[in-house]
C-alpha positions in Angstrom: 84.3 140.0 45.4 83.6 143.1 45.4 80.8 142.6 47.3 83.2 141.0 49.5 86.5 143.6 49.9 82.6 145.9 49.7 81.9 145.0 53.1 85.8 145.3 54.4 86.3 148.4 53.7 83.5 149.6 55.5 84.3 148.2 58.3 87.7 149.5 58.3 86.1 152.9 57.1 83.9 152.5 60.2 86.6 150.6 62.7 89.3 153.3 61.6 87.4 156.4 61.5 86.9 157.2 65.3 90.5 156.1 66.2 92.7 157.6 62.9 90.3 160.8 64.1 91.5 160.3 67.5 95.4 159.5 66.7 95.4 162.6 64.3 
């Protein structure tokens, strides 16, 4: 389960980072 959350967290970070930087 922890591994799954790690994958989701990494994916969210990679996807959100550019968007967040552009938005804010």
